[in-house]
C-alpha positions as CSV (number, residue, x, y, z in Angstrom):
1,X,87.1,160.9,106.9
2,X,85.0,163.6,108.6
3,X,81.2,163.3,108.6
4,X,79.9,166.9,108.2
5,X,76.8,168.1,110.0
6,X,74.4,170.1,107.8
7,X,71.5,172.5,108.3
8,X,69.0,173.7,105.7
9,X,67.4,177.1,105.7
10,X,64.3,177.1,103.5
11,X,62.3,173.9,102.8
12,X,60.7,174.7,99.4
13,X,60.9,172.7,96.3
14,X,64.6,173.2,95.7
15,X,65.4,171.7,99.2
16,X,64.2,168.3,97.9
17,X,67.3,168.1,95.7
18,X,69.4,168.7,98.8
19,X,67.7,165.9,100.6
20,X,68.3,163.5,97.7
21,X,72.0,164.4,97.8
22,X,72.2,163.6,101.5
23,X,70.7,160.2,100.9
24,X,73.5,159.5,98.4
25,X,76.2,160.8,100.7
26,X,75.2,159.4,104.0
27,X,78.8,158.4,104.9
28,X,79.9,162.1,104.7
29,X,76.8,164.2,105.5
30,X,74.4,164.2,108.4
31,X,71.3,166.4,108.3
32,X,70.9,167.8,111.8
33,X,68.3,170.5,111.5
34,X,66.2,172.7,109.2
35,X,64.5,176.1,109.5
36,X,61.4,177.3,107.7
37,X,58.6,179.7,108.7
38,X,56.2,176.9,107.6
39,X,57.3,174.3,110.2
40,X,54.4,171.9,109.2
41,X,55.5,172.0,105.6
42,X,59.1,171.2,106.7
43,X,57.9,168.3,108.9
44,X,55.9,166.9,106.0
45,X,58.8,167.2,103.6
46,X,61.3,165.4,105.9
47,X,58.8,162.6,106.6
48,X,58.2,162.1,102.9
49,X,61.9,161.8,102.2
50,X,62.6,159.5,105.2
51,X,64.5,161.8,107.4
52,X,63.7,161.2,111.1
53,X,65.1,162.9,114.2
54,X,65.9,166.1,112.3
55,X,65.1,169.2,114.4
56,X,62.8,171.8,112.9
57,X,63.0,175.5,113.7
58,X,60.9,178.5,112.5
59,X,63.8,180.9,113.0
60,X,67.2,180.3,111.3
61,X,69.1,182.5,113.8
62,X,67.8,180.6,116.7
63,X,68.6,177.3,115.0
64,X,72.2,178.3,114.2
65,X,72.7,179.8,117.7
66,X,71.5,176.4,119.2
67,X,72.8,173.7,116.9
68,X,76.4,172.8,116.1
69,X,76.7,172.3,112.3
70,X,79.5,172.6,109.7
71,X,77.6,173.4,106.5
72,X,74.5,175.4,105.9
73,X,72.4,175.1,102.8
74,X,70.5,178.3,101.9
75,X,67.4,177.6,99.7
76,X,65.2,180.6,100.4
77,X,64.0,183.3,97.9
78,X,67.0,185.1,96.3
79,X,66.2,188.4,98.0
80,X,67.1,186.8,101.3
81,X,70.4,185.3,100.3
82,X,72.7,188.2,101.3
83,X,71.3,188.6,104.9
84,X,71.3,184.9,105.7
85,X,74.6,184.0,104.0
86,X,76.3,186.9,105.9
87,X,74.9,185.5,109.2
88,X,76.2,182.0,108.3
89,X,79.6,183.1,107.3
90,X,80.0,185.1,110.5
91,X,79.0,182.0,112.5
92,X,81.9,180.2,110.9
93,X,80.0,177.9,108.6
94,X,80.6,176.7,105.1
95,X,77.7,177.4,102.7
96,X,75.9,175.9,99.8
97,X,74.1,178.8,98.3
98,X,71.5,178.5,95.6
99,X,71.7,180.9,92.6
100,X,71.8,183.8,92.2
101,X,74.2,184.7,95.0
102,X,72.4,187.9,95.7
103,X,70.3,190.5,94.0
104,X,72.9,193.2,93.7
105,X,76.5,193.4,92.5
106,X,77.9,195.0,95.6
107,X,76.3,192.4,97.9
108,X,77.7,189.6,95.9
109,X,81.2,191.2,96.1
110,X,80.8,191.6,99.9
111,X,79.9,187.9,100.3
112,X,82.9,186.9,98.2
113,X,85.2,189.0,100.2
114,X,83.7,187.9,103.5
115,X,84.2,184.3,102.6
116,X,87.9,185.0,102.1
117,X,88.1,186.9,105.4
118,X,86.6,184.2,107.5
119,X,88.2,181.4,105.4
120,X,85.0,179.5,104.7
121,X,83.8,178.0,101.5
122,X,80.8,179.0,99.4
123,X,79.6,176.4,96.9
124,X,77.2,178.0,94.5
125,X,74.2,176.2,93.1
126,X,75.5,176.6,89.5
127,X,74.4,173.1,88.6
128,X,75.6,173.0,85.0
129,X,79.3,173.0,86.0
130,X,78.7,169.6,87.7
131,X,77.2,167.8,84.7
132,X,79.3,165.0,83.3
133,X,81.9,165.8,80.6
134,X,81.6,169.5,81.2
135,X,84.8,169.8,83.2
136,X,86.7,167.7,80.7
137,X,85.5,169.9,77.9
138,X,86.5,173.0,79.7
139,X,90.1,171.7,80.2
140,X,90.4,170.8,76.5
141,X,89.0,174.2,75.4
142,X,91.4,175.9,77.7
143,X,94.4,173.9,76.5
144,X,93.7,174.9,72.9
145,X,92.6,171.5,71.6
146,X,89.8,173.2,69.7
147,X,91.9,176.2,68.6
148,X,90.7,179.8,69.0
149,X,87.2,180.2,70.3
150,X,85.2,182.5,68.1
151,X,81.8,182.8,69.8
152,X,79.3,181.0,72.0
153,X,75.5,180.9,72.5
154,X,73.1,180.1,75.3
155,X,69.5,179.3,74.8
156,X,67.4,178.9,77.9
157,X,63.8,178.3,77.1
158,X,62.6,177.2,80.5
159,X,58.8,177.7,80.2
160,X,56.7,178.4,83.3
161,X,53.0,179.0,83.2
162,X,51.3,181.8,85.1
163,X,50.4,179.3,87.9
164,X,54.2,179.0,88.7
165,X,54.4,182.7,89.3
166,X,51.1,182.8,91.2
167,X,52.2,180.0,93.5
168,X,54.3,182.4,95.6
169,X,54.1,186.2,95.9
170,X,57.8,186.7,95.6
171,X,58.2,185.0,92.2
172,X,58.9,187.3,89.3
173,X,59.4,190.3,91.5
174,X,62.4,192.6,91.1
175,X,63.1,192.6,94.9
176,X,63.1,188.8,95.5
177,X,63.5,186.9,92.3
178,X,64.1,188.8,89.1
179,X,62.9,187.5,85.7
180,X,63.9,184.8,83.2
181,X,67.5,185.9,83.1
182,X,68.1,186.3,86.8
183,X,66.3,183.2,88.0
184,X,66.4,180.7,85.1
185,X,69.5,181.7,83.2
186,X,72.2,182.9,85.6
187,X,73.8,179.5,86.0
188,X,73.7,179.2,82.2
189,X,75.6,182.5,81.8
190,X,78.1,181.2,84.4
191,X,78.6,178.0,82.5
192,X,79.1,179.5,79.1
193,X,81.7,182.1,80.3
194,X,83.4,179.4,82.4
195,X,83.7,177.0,79.3
196,X,84.9,179.9,77.1
197,X,87.5,180.7,79.7
198,X,87.1,184.5,79.6
199,X,85.1,187.1,81.5
200,X,82.7,189.5,79.9
201,X,84.0,193.1,79.4
202,X,80.9,194.7,77.9
203,X,77.2,193.8,77.2
204,X,74.2,195.0,75.2
205,X,70.8,193.7,76.3
206,X,67.1,194.0,75.7
207,X,64.2,192.8,77.9
208,X,60.5,192.1,77.3
209,X,57.5,191.1,79.2
210,X,55.3,189.3,76.7
211,X,53.1,186.6,78.3
212,X,53.5,186.4,82.1
213,X,51.9,188.8,84.6
214,X,55.0,189.6,86.6
215,X,57.1,192.6,87.5
216,X,60.3,191.4,85.7
217,X,61.0,190.1,82.2
218,X,59.8,186.8,80.8
219,X,62.1,187.3,77.7
220,X,65.6,188.6,77.7
221,X,68.5,188.7,75.2
222,X,72.0,189.9,75.4
223,X,75.3,190.0,73.5
224,X,78.5,190.0,75.5
225,X,82.0,190.9,74.4
226,X,84.6,188.8,76.2
227,X,88.1,189.8,77.3
228,X,89.5,187.3,74.8
229,X,87.7,189.0,71.9
230,X,85.1,186.3,71.5
231,X,81.4,187.1,71.6
232,X,78.7,185.4,73.6
233,X,75.0,185.6,72.9
234,X,72.2,184.8,75.4
235,X,68.5,184.1,75.1
236,X,66.5,183.4,78.2
237,X,62.8,183.1,78.6
238,X,60.0,181.5,80.6
239,X,57.4,182.5,78.0
240,X,57.6,179.1,76.2
241,X,55.7,175.8,76.8
242,X,56.4,174.4,80.2
243,X,56.3,170.9,78.6
244,X,59.1,171.8,76.3
245,X,61.9,173.0,78.5
246,X,65.4,173.3,77.1
247,X,68.8,174.7,77.9
248,X,71.4,174.5,75.2
249,X,75.0,175.7,75.1
250,X,77.2,176.0,71.9
251,X,80.8,177.1,71.5
252,X,82.3,177.5,68.1
253,X,86.0,177.2,67.6
254,X,88.8,177.3,65.0
255,X,89.1,173.4,65.1
256,X,85.6,172.2,66.0
257,X,82.6,172.9,68.0
258,X,80.9,171.9,71.3
259,X,77.1,171.8,71.9
260,X,75.5,170.3,75.0
261,X,72.4,170.8,77.1
262,X,69.1,169.5,78.1
263,X,65.9,169.1,76.1
264,X,62.7,167.9,77.8
265,X,64.9,166.4,80.6
266,X,67.1,164.4,78.2
267,X,70.8,165.2,77.7
268,X,72.0,166.4,74.3
269,X,75.7,166.2,73.2
270,X,77.3,167.2,69.9
271,X,81.1,167.6,69.9
272,X,82.8,167.9,66.5
273,X,86.4,168.1,65.4
274,X,87.7,170.3,62.6
275,X,86.7,167.7,60.0
276,X,83.2,167.6,61.3
277,X,83.5,164.2,62.8
278,X,81.7,163.4,66.1
279,X,83.8,163.1,69.2
280,X,80.9,162.2,71.5
281,X,82.0,158.7,72.4
282,X,85.6,159.9,72.9
283,X,84.4,162.3,75.7
284,X,82.0,159.7,77.2
285,X,85.0,157.4,77.5
286,X,87.1,160.1,79.0
287,X,84.4,160.8,81.7
288,X,84.1,157.0,82.4
289,X,87.9,156.8,82.9
290,X,87.9,159.9,85.1
291,X,84.9,159.3,87.3
292,X,83.2,156.0,86.4
293,X,79.5,155.4,86.0
294,X,78.9,157.2,89.3
295,X,79.8,160.6,87.8
296,X,77.1,160.2,85.2
297,X,74.5,159.9,88.0
298,X,75.2,163.5,88.9
299,X,73.2,164.5,85.8
300,X,70.1,163.2,87.6
301,X,70.7,165.4,90.6
302,X,73.6,167.8,90.3
303,X,73.3,168.7,93.9
304,X,75.0,165.4,94.8
305,X,78.0,166.5,92.8
306,X,78.0,170.0,94.4
307,X,78.0,168.5,97.9
308,X,80.7,165.9,97.0
309,X,82.8,168.7,95.6
310,X,82.2,171.0,98.6
311,X,83.2,168.2,101.0
312,X,86.4,167.6,98.9
313,X,87.1,171.4,99.1
314,X,86.8,171.4,102.9
315,X,88.8,168.2,103.3
316,X,91.7,169.5,101.1
317,X,91.3,173.3,101.7
318,X,90.7,174.0,98.0
319,X,87.9,175.9,96.3
320,X,84.7,174.4,95.0
321,X,84.2,174.1,91.3
322,X,81.5,176.8,91.5
323,X,82.9,179.0,94.2
324,X,82.2,182.4,95.8
325,X,84.0,184.2,93.0
326,X,81.8,182.5,90.4
327,X,78.8,183.6,92.4
328,X,80.0,187.2,92.4
329,X,81.0,187.4,88.7
330,X,77.8,185.9,87.5
331,X,75.7,188.4,89.4
332,X,77.9,191.3,88.3
333,X,77.5,190.2,84.7
334,X,73.7,189.8,85.1
335,X,73.4,193.2,86.7
336,X,75.3,194.6,83.8
337,X,72.7,193.0,81.5
338,X,69.9,194.6,83.4
339,X,71.7,198.0,83.5
340,X,72.2,197.8,79.7
341,X,68.5,197.2,79.1
342,X,67.5,200.0,81.5
343,X,70.0,202.6,80.0
344,X,69.6,201.4,76.4
345,X,73.3,201.3,75.8
346,X,76.4,199.2,76.0
347,X,77.7,198.7,79.6
348,X,81.2,197.9,80.6
349,X,82.0,195.0,83.0
350,X,82.8,194.6,85.8
351,X,80.5,197.3,86.9
352,X,82.1,200.5,88.2
353,X,79.2,201.1,90.7
354,X,76.6,199.1,92.4
355,X,73.5,197.9,90.5
356,X,70.6,195.9,92.0
357,X,67.6,194.2,90.6
358,X,65.4,196.7,92.5
359,X,66.9,199.4,90.3
360,X,64.7,197.9,87.6
361,X,61.5,198.7,89.5
362,X,58.8,200.0,87.1
363,X,61.0,199.3,84.1
364,X,58.2,198.0,81.9
365,X,55.8,200.7,83.1
366,X,58.2,203.3,81.6
367,X,58.6,201.5,78.3
């Protein structure tokens, strides 16, 4: 088996999850180098996580022009994703790209098409696809085990205080981050539509800025019509208590229902058949049979699962579970939500023209 050499661009808080994944996958991954404008911070992070001999650069282009690596992890502010990912793909590297893919629908499409052109993998940081049982549920929903899907809901109440936004100038800005929907909810949107097995064809949305002093929204809601005829409803907010974070997904079907998520860091599962009987243990047994106890450990750090899946995709020339197309469609859907809020009307998906988060500049000042 190949042992892949990896580089990280951006050594902020998310990069710690990548380092934890490398520690679990030492037989397949070797961290060679990192790049961050704050080289002292990068040095401290590597030392704290026990990584020695890793080269540190202040410039990612210099690093990738100097070092020979196979995979590059991009963990910088979202507004920088497009430029850096384009550079990495043109260097012939596979990518693990944090969400959202980019801050505009056209840039996401370009990255998706470029990844196909250069024949390199993009694994998106859509962590919810990698939670245990999720993949099995998707297969059963797709096979019709639960009958026709009527509707689904997402509730992402991922509270952050003002101190979170004040910790970095780019947080909560339309150019580099977006609001509660773009940053905290995009992988939840991705998961719900993936589980429901249908893409959104139209959306109606509303945004609000209630408690946080930021450019973008701290509350957002949307209703999506899917190609299948089912409906999906989204609530995303950071204007809740930071100590009471939750992300819950529910899908309602002709022959049962599926609810799963996280509440204060603890997993929640409620799977029912058409008679209302719990099937939780049935699905736990299925997951144990498929992946053993090891697969449940991915819930503690889903990035381990993302890297394991990316390695498997490279080894076997397949696509990652959360691939470049997932990155593109989730951004296109989210930009449709933003356009709907801005224009005050229903918006058809996929978008017929480009829309970027920066098109929302001064949105709340005009309300």
